[in-house]
N, C-alpha and C positions, 0 to 999 in steps of 0.2 A: 539457455538459461535453465537452471534447475529451480524447482518450486517445491517447498515442503510446507506442511501444515501441522499445527499443534493446537489443541484446544486447552483452554484454561477456563473452567466454568463456562460462562456465556461468551467468552472472548476467544476468537481464533487468531493465532499468529500465522501469517503467511510469509515464509522466508523466501526471498528472491536471491539467487546467486548467479552472477554473470551479467550478460548484456540484456538490458530491458529494451528490446527492439521489436519492430513490426511483426516479425515472424512468431513471437511468443505472446502477442497481445490477445489473440483469440483464446488461447489456452488459459491465460489469467482471467479473462472475462468469464469463461465457463466456470472456473473455480469460484469466483466471487458470486456468480449467479446461483451456484449450488449452495454456498454458505448462506446466502439470503433466503433461499428456499427452505433451508434447515432452521431458519429463524435465529441466526446468530446475531446478537444485539451489538457486538463489537468486533471490529476487524482491525488488526494491526498489520501493516505491511512492513516487515523488517527488511530494509534496503541497505543494510550495512555491507553486504557483499555484491552490490550492484556496481559494476565497473563502467558501464556506458548506458546512456539513455538517449533515444532518438525522439523525433517529433511525435511519432506514433505512441511511444511509451509515455510521453507527456500527456497526449490526448487520453490515453488509457487511464492515467491517474485521475484526470478530471471526470472521466466517465464513471470510474469506481466511486469517487467522492459523491457524485450526483446520484448514482444508483443506490448507494447506501442511504443517503438522505431521504430519497423517495420511499424507501422501504423501512424507514424508522430504525436504521442501524447506524452506528458511528464508525468512522474511519479515522485511524491515526497512522502516522508514518513515523518510523523509528530508524535511528542509526545511519543517517545519510552521511556518505563520504563527502569530503570537501568539494570534489569536482562536481558531484551531483547536486550538492547544496548550491553551488555557484550557478549552475544551469537553472535551477528553480528560481534563484534570485533574479537572474538576468531576464527570464521570461515572466517574472512577477507571479509565478505560481506559488512561491513560498508563502505568501499571505493568504492563499486560498486552501492551504492544507494544514491540518493540525499536526505539528511535528514535535518529536521528542528526540533528544540526544541519545538516550539509552532505551533499549527494548523494555527493560523492567519498569522504567518510568511510564512508558506508554500503556503497558498492561495494567499497572496499578492505578492509572488515571480513570479507569472504568469503575473502580469501587467507590 
């Protein structure tokens, strides 16, 4: 999985590309921890290019959500592909994550 970051004022967009699986969870956790350390008040995970998510990836989403909440930051998810959206629905995680169809909607929701 490739991960890129881009800041927009107090919001950081973290773009995920590829497979969101166990072997990349620690890397993403380190990135989120660093963003919180830098006092980013908003984080958007752009998942429009995520092709696969496994159980560890799902656990990581919940960890990120909880970690952001504990540290007074907000997490938003953007651009879910239909197959990933379906997995979130089946696991009932869709109701636990603040989701947006478009990345621009997610970023604008912080203003």
